[in-house]
C-alpha positions as a printed NumPy array, in Angstrom:
array([[ 111.98 , -110.444, -232.778],
       [ 111.504, -111.657, -229.197],
       [ 114.396, -110.231, -227.182],
       [ 112.743, -111.336, -223.936],
       [ 112.695, -115.153, -223.949],
       [ 110.128, -115.371, -221.134],
       [ 106.357, -115.345, -221.207],
       [ 106.186, -111.541, -221.19 ],
       [ 108.12 , -111.285, -224.446],
       [ 105.873, -113.84 , -226.112],
       [ 102.74 , -112.016, -224.985],
       [ 104.041, -108.707, -226.326],
       [ 104.556, -110.276, -229.737],
       [ 100.991, -111.636, -229.656],
       [  99.685, -108.208, -228.69 ],
       [ 101.563, -106.439, -231.476],
       [ 100.449, -108.978, -234.048],
       [  96.749, -108.917, -233.247],
       [  96.039, -105.593, -231.58 ],
       [  94.7  , -107.607, -228.643],
       [  95.472, -106.576, -225.084],
       [  97.65 , -109.316, -223.584],
       [  98.735, -109.315, -219.943],
       [ 100.689, -111.606, -217.637],
       [  99.803, -111.759, -213.96 ],
       [  97.879, -113.461, -211.19 ],
       [  97.261, -117.173, -210.754],
       [  94.578, -117.733, -213.406],
       [  94.438, -117.392, -217.176],
       [  91.339, -115.991, -218.85 ],
       [  89.93 , -114.202, -221.887],
       [  87.383, -111.422, -221.55 ],
       [  83.92 , -111.98 , -223.007],
       [  84.532, -109.486, -225.803],
       [  87.703, -111.326, -226.832],
       [  89.828, -108.19 , -226.578],
       [  91.961, -109.153, -223.603],
       [  93.967, -112.29 , -222.898],
       [  95.59 , -112.778, -219.495],
       [  98.087, -115.574, -218.894],
       [  98.881, -116.594, -215.353],
       [ 102.353, -115.798, -214.069],
       [ 104.517, -118.872, -214.628],
       [ 107.929, -119.885, -215.959],
       [ 108.227, -120.404, -219.696],
       [ 108.644, -124.201, -219.668],
       [ 108.54 , -126.085, -222.999],
       [ 105.069, -127.368, -222.143],
       [ 103.887, -123.929, -221.056],
       [ 105.289, -122.311, -224.19 ],
       [ 103.529, -124.86 , -226.4  ],
       [ 100.155, -124.242, -224.754],
       [ 100.594, -120.46 , -224.513],
       [ 101.715, -120.089, -228.138],
       [  98.869, -122.293, -229.344],
       [  96.36 , -120.246, -227.348],
       [  97.946, -117.016, -228.537],
       [  97.69 , -117.914, -232.219],
       [  94.186, -119.269, -231.662],
       [  93.033, -115.956, -230.174],
       [  94.863, -113.957, -232.848],
       [  92.907, -115.937, -235.435],
       [  89.582, -115.192, -233.76 ],
       [  90.529, -111.529, -233.369],
       [  91.453, -111.128, -237.038],
       [  89.097, -113.494, -238.854],
       [  86.01 , -114.165, -236.677],
       [  82.95 , -111.974, -236.285],
       [  82.398, -112.412, -232.563],
       [  79.57 , -109.859, -232.573],
       [  77.246, -112.217, -234.474],
       [  74.828, -114.615, -232.788],
       [  76.495, -118.022, -232.501],
       [  73.451, -119.619, -230.887],
       [  73.282, -121.723, -227.741],
       [  73.855, -125.327, -226.797],
       [  75.173, -127.601, -229.507],
       [  74.824, -124.897, -232.165],
       [  77.181, -122.624, -230.22 ],
       [  79.717, -125.418, -229.74 ],
       [  79.637, -126.464, -233.399],
       [  79.924, -122.853, -234.567],
       [  82.932, -122.407, -232.324],
       [  84.574, -125.607, -233.595],
       [  83.92 , -124.777, -237.247],
       [  85.195, -121.234, -236.688],
       [  88.332, -122.632, -235.024],
       [  89.055, -124.631, -238.164],
       [  88.235, -121.79 , -240.538],
       [  90.171, -119.054, -238.738],
       [  93.143, -121.411, -238.364],
       [  93.083, -121.925, -242.124],
       [  93.066, -118.155, -242.677],
       [  95.8  , -117.552, -240.098],
       [  98.087, -120.16 , -241.666],
       [  97.395, -118.715, -245.096],
       [  98.598, -115.269, -243.952],
       [ 101.229, -116.508, -241.493],
       [ 102.562, -119.889, -242.683],
       [ 104.959, -120.094, -239.753],
       [ 102.007, -120.411, -237.36 ],
       [ 101.152, -123.858, -238.747],
       [ 103.926, -125.584, -236.807],
       [ 102.937, -124.112, -233.422],
       [  99.219, -124.708, -233.921],
       [  99.689, -128.299, -235.069],
       [ 102.058, -128.947, -232.145],
       [  99.368, -127.753, -229.725],
       [  96.711, -129.905, -231.435],
       [  98.995, -132.951, -231.295],
       [  99.65 , -132.325, -227.606],
       [  95.933, -132.141, -226.751],
       [  95.294, -135.252, -228.848],
       [  97.957, -137.139, -226.895],
       [  96.212, -136.066, -223.678],
       [  92.953, -137.602, -224.934],
       [  91.165, -134.252, -225.109],
       [  89.735, -134.965, -228.583],
       [  88.647, -138.607, -228.079],
       [  84.838, -138.995, -228.366],
       [  83.067, -141.35 , -225.95 ],
       [  79.38 , -140.828, -226.801],
       [  77.132, -139.305, -229.45 ],
       [  77.363, -135.837, -227.926],
       [  81.154, -135.744, -228.179],
       [  81.203, -137.741, -231.438],
       [  79.212, -135.077, -233.301],
       [  81.675, -132.427, -232.14 ],
       [  84.639, -134.688, -232.925],
       [  83.291, -135.247, -236.438],
       [  83.212, -131.503, -237.14 ],
       [  86.632, -131.041, -235.545],
       [  88.244, -134.063, -237.188],
       [  87.018, -133.352, -240.714],
       [  88.342, -129.819, -240.392],
       [  91.747, -130.587, -238.89 ],
       [  92.474, -133.784, -240.821],
       [  90.998, -133.146, -244.256],
       [  91.153, -129.344, -244.514],
       [  94.219, -128.414, -242.456],
       [  96.132, -131.656, -242.943],
       [  96.753, -132.449, -239.237],
       [  96.891, -136.292, -239.29 ],
       [  97.051, -136.744, -235.505],
       [  93.252, -136.542, -235.219],
       [  92.632, -139.369, -237.702],
       [  91.917, -141.994, -234.971],
       [  89.453, -139.614, -233.304],
       [  87.69 , -139.05 , -236.631],
       [  87.36 , -142.812, -237.181],
       [  85.971, -143.277, -233.673],
       [  83.469, -140.454, -234.148],
       [  82.19 , -142.022, -237.367],
       [  81.795, -145.411, -235.69 ],
       [  79.818, -143.977, -232.758],
       [  77.504, -141.909, -234.956],
       [  76.938, -144.8  , -237.362],
       [  76.134, -147.143, -234.477],
       [  73.819, -144.762, -232.617],
       [  72.28 , -142.666, -235.391],
       [  72.646, -144.758, -238.533],
       [  74.739, -144.516, -241.68 ],
       [  72.199, -142.248, -243.346],
       [  72.538, -139.608, -240.646],
       [  76.348, -139.849, -240.786],
       [  76.346, -139.345, -244.555],
       [  74.123, -136.27 , -244.317],
       [  76.259, -134.774, -241.521],
       [  79.464, -135.273, -243.506],
       [  77.81 , -133.773, -246.572],
       [  77.191, -130.57 , -244.569],
       [  80.773, -130.486, -243.299],
       [  82.18 , -130.991, -246.795],
       [  81.617, -127.251, -247.273],
       [  84.79 , -126.519, -245.265],
       [  87.061, -125.809, -248.287],
       [  84.6  , -123.363, -249.838],
       [  84.097, -121.191, -246.76 ],
       [  84.825, -117.485, -247.195],
       [  88.023, -115.84 , -245.982],
       [  87.958, -113.415, -243.054],
       [  85.104, -112.291, -240.85 ],
       [  82.592, -112.749, -243.672],
       [  83.062, -116.512, -243.283],
       [  81.611, -116.549, -239.756],
       [  78.086, -116.468, -241.166],
       [  78.839, -119.676, -243.077],
       [  80.119, -121.339, -239.906],
       [  76.856, -120.464, -238.177],
       [  74.823, -121.839, -241.089],
       [  76.757, -125.12 , -241.086],
       [  76.2  , -125.488, -237.344],
       [  72.488, -124.745, -237.768],
       [  72.244, -127.317, -240.554],
       [  73.766, -130.003, -238.311],
       [  71.402, -129.083, -235.475],
       [  68.418, -129.123, -237.845],
       [  69.485, -132.584, -238.966],
       [  69.345, -133.761, -235.353],
       [  65.993, -132.048, -234.765],
       [  64.527, -133.775, -237.836],
       [  65.821, -137.085, -236.511],
       [  64.107, -136.442, -233.181],
       [  60.815, -135.618, -234.926],
       [  61.031, -138.752, -237.064],
       [  61.555, -140.891, -233.976],
       [  58.567, -139.252, -232.31 ],
       [  56.385, -140.052, -235.318],
       [  57.608, -143.647, -235.27 ],
       [  56.835, -143.952, -231.58 ],
       [  53.356, -142.483, -232.042],
       [  52.582, -144.934, -234.831],
       [  53.926, -147.781, -232.721],
       [  51.899, -146.67 , -229.69 ],
       [  48.641, -146.561, -231.672],
       [  48.481, -150.307, -232.544],
       [  50.171, -151.043, -229.27 ],
       [  47.104, -149.688, -227.443],
       [  44.937, -152.171, -229.306],
       [  47.149, -154.978, -228.058],
       [  46.818, -153.59 , -224.535],
       [  43.021, -153.72 , -224.792],
       [  43.16 , -157.262, -226.064],
       [  45.42 , -158.297, -223.215],
       [  42.904, -156.948, -220.712],
       [  40.226, -159.372, -222.059],
       [  42.418, -162.334, -222.975],
       [  41.953, -165.727, -221.347],
       [  45.461, -165.517, -220.016],
       [  44.235, -162.913, -217.542],
       [  41.531, -165.239, -216.265],
       [  38.592, -163.333, -217.791],
       [  36.098, -165.189, -220.02 ],
       [  35.661, -163.863, -223.557],
       [  32.702, -161.628, -224.326],
       [  29.816, -163.672, -225.756],
       [  29.037, -161.116, -228.48 ],
       [  32.646, -160.884, -229.793],
       [  32.741, -161.504, -233.533],
       [  34.033, -160.354, -236.871],
       [  31.492, -157.505, -237.201],
       [  32.479, -155.99 , -233.867],
       [  36.106, -156.365, -234.815],
       [  35.618, -154.456, -238.051],
       [  33.649, -151.59 , -236.518],
       [  36.044, -151.141, -233.649],
       [  39.017, -151.017, -235.969],
       [  37.407, -148.311, -238.048],
       [  36.569, -146.283, -234.957],
       [  40.168, -146.528, -233.777],
       [  41.584, -145.468, -237.119],
       [  39.376, -142.379, -237.169],
       [  40.989, -141.165, -233.96 ],
       [  44.482, -141.253, -235.496],
       [  47.51 , -139.885, -233.714],
       [  45.568, -137.242, -231.839],
       [  44.531, -139.784, -229.212],
       [  47.172, -140.353, -226.548],
       [  47.629, -143.717, -224.766],
       [  46.264, -142.252, -221.55 ],
       [  43.085, -141.151, -223.325],
       [  42.674, -144.626, -224.808],
       [  42.65 , -146.126, -221.324],
       [  39.421, -144.263, -220.544],
       [  37.698, -145.607, -223.674],
       [  38.551, -149.284, -223.465],
       [  35.039, -150.295, -224.271],
       [  35.223, -148.648, -227.673],
       [  38.527, -150.356, -228.566],
       [  37.618, -153.997, -228.02 ],
       [  38.337, -156.561, -230.705],
       [  41.262, -154.772, -232.338],
       [  43.935, -157.249, -231.339],
       [  44.008, -159.109, -234.655],
       [  45.859, -156.198, -236.316],
       [  48.381, -155.724, -233.551],
       [  50.624, -158.742, -233.633],
       [  52.814, -157.818, -236.598],
       [  53.465, -154.22 , -235.474],
       [  56.805, -153.777, -233.657],
       [  56.686, -152.142, -230.27 ],
       [  59.474, -149.784, -229.261],
       [  61.407, -150.919, -226.193],
       [  61.836, -147.239, -225.295],
       [  58.128, -146.713, -224.625],
       [  58.651, -147.813, -221.009],
       [  56.403, -147.044, -218.045],
       [  53.063, -148.63 , -217.258],
       [  52.092, -148.727, -220.896],
       [  55.058, -150.944, -221.72 ],
       [  54.221, -153.301, -218.864],
       [  50.629, -153.696, -219.984],
       [  51.724, -154.336, -223.564],
       [  54.122, -157.056, -222.557],
       [  51.333, -158.804, -220.654],
       [  49.278, -159.242, -223.833],
       [  52.124, -159.88 , -226.267],
       [  51.721, -163.607, -226.33 ],
       [  50.552, -164.304, -229.881],
       [  52.517, -164.511, -233.106],
       [  49.58 , -164.446, -235.505],
       [  49.675, -161.697, -238.083],
       [  47.213, -160.265, -240.531],
       [  48.937, -159.998, -243.934],
       [  46.311, -157.617, -245.233],
       [  47.163, -154.999, -242.587],
       [  49.803, -152.464, -243.77 ],
       [  52.886, -152.124, -241.541],
       [  54.64 , -148.687, -241.779],
       [  57.878, -150.197, -240.385],
       [  57.974, -153.193, -242.674],
       [  60.373, -151.535, -245.097],
       [  62.875, -150.597, -242.408],
       [  66.182, -152.487, -242.41 ],
       [  66.223, -155.343, -239.976],
       [  62.445, -155.366, -239.436],
       [  61.32 , -158.802, -238.274],
       [  57.756, -159.981, -238.646],
       [  55.864, -161.611, -235.845],
       [  55.861, -158.653, -233.399],
       [  59.513, -158.992, -232.348],
       [  61.137, -155.934, -230.692],
       [  64.634, -156.115, -232.147],
       [  65.017, -155.273, -235.831],
       [  63.356, -152.052, -236.946],
       [  63.428, -150.352, -233.595],
       [  67.12 , -151.007, -233.077],
       [  67.971, -149.414, -236.424],
       [  65.563, -146.494, -236.143],
       [  66.321, -145.453, -232.596],
       [  69.934, -146.565, -232.335],
       [  69.687, -146.248, -228.571],
       [  68.611, -142.566, -228.618],
       [  65.129, -141.318, -227.817],
       [  63.798, -137.968, -229.068],
       [  64.325, -136.539, -225.586],
       [  67.94 , -137.717, -225.597],
       [  68.547, -136.047, -228.962],
       [  67.013, -132.776, -227.79 ],
       [  69.136, -132.948, -224.665],
       [  72.206, -133.136, -226.911],
       [  70.948, -130.079, -228.799],
       [  70.426, -128.083, -225.595],
       [  73.642, -128.854, -223.72 ],
       [  76.948, -127.067, -224.166],
       [  80.273, -128.847, -223.791],
       [  83.973, -127.982, -223.596],
       [  84.843, -130.804, -225.98 ],
       [  87.12 , -129.639, -228.784],
       [  87.288, -126.042, -227.542],
       [  90.989, -125.14 , -227.757],
       [  90.481, -121.96 , -225.754],
       [  89.016, -123.775, -222.758],
       [  91.514, -126.617, -223.038],
       [  94.442, -124.181, -223.059],
       [  93.123, -122.08 , -220.175],
       [  92.574, -125.219, -218.109],
       [  96.131, -126.419, -218.762],
       [  97.66 , -123.017, -218.032],
       [  95.807, -122.825, -214.736],
       [  97.028, -126.305, -213.848],
       [ 100.618, -125.272, -214.539],
       [ 100.21 , -122.044, -212.585],
       [  98.805, -123.856, -209.541],
       [ 101.992, -125.908, -209.37 ],
       [ 104.152, -122.774, -208.941],
       [ 105.049, -121.877, -205.313],
       [ 104.306, -118.276, -204.336],
       [ 107.953, -117.507, -203.652],
       [ 108.844, -118.594, -207.18 ],
       [ 105.928, -116.731, -208.74 ],
       [ 107.039, -113.438, -207.156],
       [ 110.288, -113.557, -209.136],
       [ 108.618, -114.169, -212.513],
       [ 108.246, -111.044, -214.693],
       [ 104.708, -109.845, -215.274],
       [ 103.027, -107.649, -217.855],
       [ 100.388, -105.371, -216.264],
       [  97.498, -103.674, -218.034],
       [  98.177, -100.354, -219.702],
       [  96.284,  -97.784, -221.732],
       [  96.88 ,  -94.448, -223.414],
       [  96.246,  -91.334, -221.312],
       [  95.228,  -87.787, -222.271],
       [  94.891,  -85.255, -219.479],
       [  94.653,  -81.543, -218.758],
       [  97.431,  -79.39 , -220.256],
       [  96.761,  -76.708, -217.622],
       [  98.208,  -78.922, -214.905],
       [ 101.805,  -78.707, -216.182],
       [ 103.886,  -75.537, -215.701],
       [ 105.399,  -75.505, -219.175],
       [ 107.625,  -72.449, -218.661],
       [ 109.353,  -73.953, -215.63 ],
       [ 109.828,  -77.234, -217.506],
       [ 111.404,  -75.495, -220.508],
       [ 113.846,  -73.642, -218.238],
       [ 114.89 ,  -76.888, -216.571],
       [ 115.186,  -78.559, -219.98 ],
       [ 117.773,  -76.115, -221.31 ],
       [ 119.903,  -76.53 , -218.177],
       [ 119.9  ,  -80.327, -218.328],
       [ 120.313,  -81.062, -222.034],
       [ 123.978,  -80.013, -222.547],
       [ 125.458,  -82.081, -219.721],
       [ 123.232,  -85.121, -220.221],
       [ 124.483,  -85.629, -223.782],
       [ 127.885,  -86.721, -222.514],
       [ 126.426,  -88.899, -219.778],
       [ 124.187,  -90.819, -222.145],
       [ 126.957,  -91.959, -224.469],
       [ 127.082,  -95.67 , -225.242],
       [ 129.32 ,  -97.926, -227.318],
       [ 127.767,  -98.706, -230.685],
       [ 129.069, -101.282, -233.146],
       [ 129.29 , -100.026, -236.715],
       [ 128.906, -102.212, -239.84 ],
       [ 131.861, -104.192, -241.23 ],
       [ 134.883, -102.289, -242.491],
       [ 138.034, -103.474, -244.314],
       [ 141.69 , -102.769, -243.64 ],
       [ 145.206, -103.811, -244.542],
       [ 145.663, -105.925, -241.409],
       [ 143.569, -108.04 , -239.151],
       [ 142.677, -111.583, -238.111],
       [ 139.817, -112.266, -240.545],
       [ 140.509, -112.471, -244.27 ],
       [ 137.751, -111.441, -246.648],
       [ 137.863, -113.998, -249.47 ],
       [ 135.592, -111.929, -251.675],
       [ 138.022, -108.997, -251.615],
       [ 141.136, -110.899, -252.744],
       [ 140.398, -109.769, -256.271],
       [ 140.986, -106.215, -255.044],
       [ 144.7  , -106.984, -254.746],
       [ 144.91 , -107.023, -258.544],
       [ 143.601, -103.453, -258.637],
       [ 146.052, -102.214, -256.   ],
       [ 143.612, -102.204, -253.056],
       [ 145.284, -104.029, -250.14 ],
       [ 142.249, -103.771, -247.801],
       [ 141.444, -107.468, -247.691],
       [ 140.938, -107.931, -243.924],
       [ 137.481, -107.392, -242.425],
       [ 136.804, -106.014, -238.974],
       [ 134.113, -104.254, -236.966],
       [ 134.671, -100.817, -235.498],
       [ 133.224,  -99.796, -232.143],
       [ 132.505,  -96.094, -231.828],
       [ 131.114,  -94.057, -228.974],
       [ 127.652,  -92.708, -229.712],
       [ 124.452,  -91.796, -227.923],
       [ 122.343,  -94.943, -228.18 ],
       [ 120.046,  -95.21 , -225.175],
       [ 116.454,  -96.16 , -224.354],
       [ 114.831,  -94.561, -221.291],
       [ 111.513,  -95.277, -219.551],
       [ 110.287,  -92.571, -217.147],
       [ 107.86 ,  -93.813, -214.475],
       [ 105.709,  -91.173, -212.765],
       [ 104.088,  -92.048, -209.446],
       [ 100.462,  -90.828, -209.515],
       [  99.276,  -92.477, -206.292],
       [  97.229,  -90.822, -203.558],
       [ 100.243,  -90.071, -201.334],
       [ 101.601,  -87.77 , -204.066],
       [  98.751,  -85.335, -203.366],
       [ 100.353,  -84.239, -200.102],
       [ 102.299,  -80.952, -200.192],
       [ 101.733,  -80.7  , -203.946],
       [ 104.212,  -83.487, -204.679],
       [ 102.171,  -84.328, -207.77 ],
       [ 102.732,  -80.867, -209.242],
       [ 106.515,  -81.136, -208.827],
       [ 106.476,  -84.696, -210.198],
       [ 104.399,  -83.736, -213.273],
       [ 106.666,  -80.848, -214.175],
       [ 109.781,  -82.956, -213.588],
       [ 108.536,  -85.826, -215.774],
       [ 107.604,  -83.462, -218.609],
       [ 110.957,  -81.667, -218.373],
       [ 112.901,  -84.942, -218.37 ],
       [ 111.027,  -86.344, -221.362],
       [ 111.449,  -83.085, -223.282],
       [ 115.157,  -82.961, -222.448],
       [ 115.912,  -86.54 , -223.481],
       [ 113.828,  -86.387, -226.649],
       [ 115.934,  -83.482, -227.835],
       [ 119.159,  -85.515, -227.631],
       [ 119.889,  -87.498, -230.786],
       [ 120.175,  -91.225, -230.254],
       [ 117.916,  -91.296, -227.187],
       [ 114.463,  -92.926, -227.254],
       [ 112.052,  -92.124, -224.428],
       [ 108.759,  -93.475, -223.104],
       [ 106.869,  -92.   , -220.132],
       [ 104.135,  -93.684, -218.103],
       [ 102.271,  -92.971, -214.867],
       [ 101.269,  -95.675, -212.388],
       [  98.556,  -95.992, -209.726],
       [  95.593,  -98.267, -209.061],
       [  92.276,  -98.473, -207.256],
       [  91.894, -102.262, -207.113],
       [  93.961, -105.185, -208.301],
       [  91.51 , -106.959, -210.613],
       [  89.555, -104.391, -212.608],
       [  91.839, -101.385, -212.804],
       [  94.41 , -100.363, -215.41 ],
       [  97.484,  -99.424, -213.368],
       [  99.73 ,  -98.124, -216.176],
       [  98.807,  -94.93 , -218.045],
       [ 100.96 ,  -94.357, -221.128],
       [ 101.758,  -90.63 , -221.262],
       [ 104.131,  -90.345, -224.216],
       [ 105.49 ,  -93.242, -226.266],
       [ 108.676,  -93.886, -228.246],
       [ 109.422,  -91.206, -230.837],
       [ 106.453,  -89.035, -229.859],
       [ 106.871,  -85.34 , -229.224],
       [ 105.828,  -84.566, -225.635],
       [ 102.989,  -82.148, -224.954],
       [ 101.863,  -80.699, -221.595],
       [  98.461,  -82.375, -222.02 ],
       [ 100.109,  -85.828, -222.036],
       [ 101.476,  -85.27 , -218.534],
       [  98.387,  -83.7  , -216.949],
       [  97.735,  -86.636, -214.61 ],
       [  95.982,  -86.425, -211.26 ],
       [  96.476,  -88.528, -208.165],
       [  94.744,  -91.864, -207.692],
       [  94.927,  -94.387, -204.863],
       [  97.49 ,  -97.181, -204.355],
       [ 101.163,  -97.269, -205.455],
       [ 101.868, -100.475, -207.461],
       [ 105.6  ,  -99.8  , -207.881],
       [ 106.491, -103.444, -208.734],
       [ 104.018, -103.442, -211.612],
       [ 105.522, -100.202, -212.93 ],
       [ 109.014, -101.742, -212.86 ],
       [ 107.811, -104.881, -214.669],
       [ 106.157, -102.68 , -217.281],
       [ 109.41 , -100.736, -217.791],
       [ 111.312, -104.009, -218.166],
       [ 108.9  , -105.324, -220.793],
       [ 109.272, -102.116, -222.803],
       [ 113.046, -101.783, -222.53 ],
       [ 113.89 , -105.375, -223.428],
       [ 112.123, -104.913, -226.755],
       [ 114.315, -101.933, -227.668],
       [ 117.429, -102.286, -229.885],
       [ 119.461,  -99.673, -227.955],
       [ 122.313, -101.24 , -225.94 ],
       [ 121.862,  -98.927, -222.935],
       [ 118.543,  -99.2  , -221.103],
       [ 117.56 ,  -96.898, -218.237],
       [ 114.539,  -96.723, -215.934],
       [ 113.959,  -93.356, -214.195],
       [ 111.493,  -93.366, -211.301],
       [ 109.831,  -90.164, -210.07 ],
       [ 108.08 ,  -91.088, -206.809],
       [ 107.769,  -90.372, -203.114],
       [ 109.291,  -93.821, -202.66 ],
       [ 106.551,  -95.581, -200.685],
       [ 105.068,  -98.63 , -202.502],
       [ 101.573,  -99.427, -201.223],
       [  98.766, -101.701, -202.352],
       [  98.995, -105.25 , -200.952],
       [ 100.815, -107.303, -198.332],
       [ 104.419, -107.875, -199.324],
       [ 104.539, -105.082, -201.908],
       [ 107.851, -103.784, -200.574],
       [ 109.449, -107.215, -200.99 ],
       [ 107.956, -107.399, -204.492],
       [ 109.541, -104.027, -205.268],
       [ 112.956, -105.322, -204.22 ],
       [ 112.438, -108.493, -206.295],
       [ 111.497, -106.499, -209.398],
       [ 114.433, -104.135, -208.932],
       [ 116.856, -107.047, -208.635],
       [ 115.504, -108.668, -211.795],
       [ 115.787, -105.455, -213.832],
       [ 119.381, -104.979, -212.78 ],
       [ 120.138, -108.604, -213.637],
       [ 118.731, -107.972, -217.12 ],
       [ 121.096, -105.034, -217.623],
       [ 118.594, -102.26 , -216.956],
       [ 119.991,  -99.317, -214.981],
       [ 117.672,  -97.736, -212.411],
       [ 117.747,  -94.204, -211.025],
       [ 115.157,  -92.708, -208.677],
       [ 114.099,  -89.122, -208.026],
       [ 112.357,  -88.757, -204.659],
       [ 109.723,  -86.001, -204.407],
       [ 109.97 ,  -84.275, -200.989],
       [ 110.893,  -87.557, -199.257],
       [ 114.146,  -89.519, -199.066],
       [ 112.356,  -92.896, -198.924],
       [ 113.597,  -93.799, -202.399],
       [ 116.918,  -94.631, -200.747],
       [ 115.285,  -97.726, -199.182],
       [ 114.909,  -99.394, -202.578],
       [ 117.325,  -97.806, -205.075],
       [ 120.968,  -97.017, -204.472],
       [ 121.137,  -94.355, -207.18 ],
       [ 118.769,  -91.658, -205.973],
       [ 118.307,  -87.986, -205.222],
       [ 115.549,  -85.97 , -203.559],
       [ 113.985,  -82.791, -204.997],
       [ 111.571,  -80.333, -203.414],
       [ 110.775,  -78.347, -206.573],
       [ 111.57 ,  -78.433, -210.264],
       [ 114.498,  -76.056, -209.814],
       [ 116.264,  -78.876, -207.953],
       [ 115.752,  -81.321, -210.833],
       [ 118.853,  -80.535, -212.974],
       [ 121.278,  -80.997, -210.087],
       [ 119.42 ,  -84.084, -208.905],
       [ 119.621,  -85.616, -212.387],
       [ 123.339,  -84.936, -212.59 ],
       [ 123.776,  -86.613, -209.229],
       [ 121.939,  -89.86 , -209.995],
       [ 123.315,  -90.179, -213.508],
       [ 126.96 ,  -89.222, -212.992],
       [ 128.053,  -92.515, -211.422],
       [ 125.497,  -94.625, -213.266],
       [ 125.859,  -93.44 , -216.83 ],
       [ 129.475,  -92.524, -217.36 ],
       [ 130.683,  -96.103, -217.191],
       [ 130.609,  -98.396, -220.231],
       [ 127.72 , -100.91 , -220.141]])
C-alpha cells in the first residue's frame, strides 16, 4: 500500500518489489549501467509524470527480474533489437506474474505512441518498429501500435522487398515460444542475431549483383572508348575472331578483376561490346565509372545467346534499361547503407531512454524554489561497524532509567475492531436474528482505546564536526541507548540511521544502523565521523520511512550538533524539510550534543554533554510533544 501519494512513495514500492535501489533527487533521471539503481529527478507527481514514472518503474522491474543483463547483447543494431525483444519478453513475464501491471505499461506505451515516438520514418527505424510492433500488438495485445506496424511493413517491403519482410517476420514469430525468466534472454539475442544476419546476407547479395553488373559494364566502357560517337575511327582489324577471343579472355578474369584494373588493360578487352547491351547497369555504381558507361550506352542491340544472370528478376527489362531489376534488387539501399544500419545504434523504441528523456523534460520545467519543497529519497545502505566504539554498560544504565517513564509518554489512541452493543447509531442487520436468542447487542460501534502504537526514526549525525570534543562518542552511546530503550517498550517500532557525506553525486549519505523489529547490537552503532552534514536528506529519509508505517504516531529523533553543512542554502533546505515533516504529522525532537544550535531549527530540543544527561534530556523534549493526543 502506498501511504505516501508522492513520487517518493511510488519509488519505495518499486524498490520493495524488485530489490532495486530507487532514489529521488537532483534534476536528472538516470539508471546505472549495472541496472541496479534508478534515480528519478525531483518533481511533483503530476498525472503525466506518474504515468511515465510508473511505466519506467515497471519496465526496470521487469529487466531486473527477468533479463540477464550480464550476457553480451552485441553492438549496433543487434544491441537495439535485443533490447526491444527483451522489452517485449520481460513485459510478458511481468504481466504474467503481476497482471495489474498491464494497465500501467499499456498506458505508457499508448502515451509514447501518441507522441510519435514509435512511428518509423526509414528502414533503420522500420526494422526496429517491426520487432516492437509484432511484440506489442500480436503478443501483448496492445492495439495502439497497429498503425506503426503497418507503416514499418510498408517501408521494409518498399526498400528491401517482400521476400526480406517475410523472412524477418518469420524470425519474429518466435515471440510466443520464448522461455520465461532470465533463461529467455539468450533467445532474444539469437533472434536479434538472426535479423542482423538476414541484413548482412542481403548486403552480400547486393555486392555480388553489383560485381556481376560491373563486369559486363566494363566491356561497354571499352566499346564506348572506340565507338564512332567519340570521333575515333574503328580499328581496321576488328572482326568476329577478335571479338570471340577477347570475350574468352575477359571471362577468365572473372570477378577478381576490379574496374580500375580493367582500365589499365583496355587493349585486351576490345570487341566485347556485343554482349553488353542486354545487361542492366546499376544506377548506384556512380563515380567516373558510371559516367563512362553512360557515354557508351547508346545501342539497344542484344545477343540472345548470352546468358543474363538478372533476367529472372522481377521487373527486369531487356534492352539495357536501368529500371526494372535494379530497382527491385536494391530497393534504394546499397550494401554500404545496409552495413551502416547494422553498425549504428538508435534510441528508437527504447522505453528506458524515452522515459528518462521525458522525466528530464518535466524536471527542467520545475523552478528551483518549487523543487526544494518536493520530498526526496536519498541513497541508503546497511552499515556494520566496530562494537568496541560503543560503551555498552553506560548505555544499559541509561536505558533502565528511561524505559519506565517513556512508556506513558509514548501512548497513542488506537482503534479496535468492531464491537456490538445494546445502543448506538448504526444497526447491524446481520445481528437482528440474535434478538430471537435473547441477545440484544444489535448495534455496531468502534471502540478507541489508549495503547502504545508509535513508530520512531532515530537520526545520528556522523559528520566531521562531531569529531570535536568527542561528540561522536556521546552521540553513539545515546543513539544505542535510545534504540535499546524504545525497542523494549511494546507497541513501539524503531529504526536508526546515521547520516554524513563526502560528495553529493557518488556518496551514500544514509547508513542504516538498525531497522524495524531488529534487536540492536553495539556493532550496529559503531560509526565513525565523515565529512559534510546533509541534515535535509536525513529528514527526507525519515519521512519516507515513517509514512510507510501503520502506527498512528510517528516521531523523528535527531541526535546532532545542530549545524547542517554541505552546500549553499542547506540551512534553508533544513527548514523546508522540517516544515514538510510537521505538515505530514511527523513529530520532531532534537538532542544537541555539546552545542545548543539545534534550537535554531527545532523547537523541541535539549542539549546533552554526556550520556548521563540523556534521560533528563529525553524527558524534556518528549514531555510536551508526546503527552498530547495526535
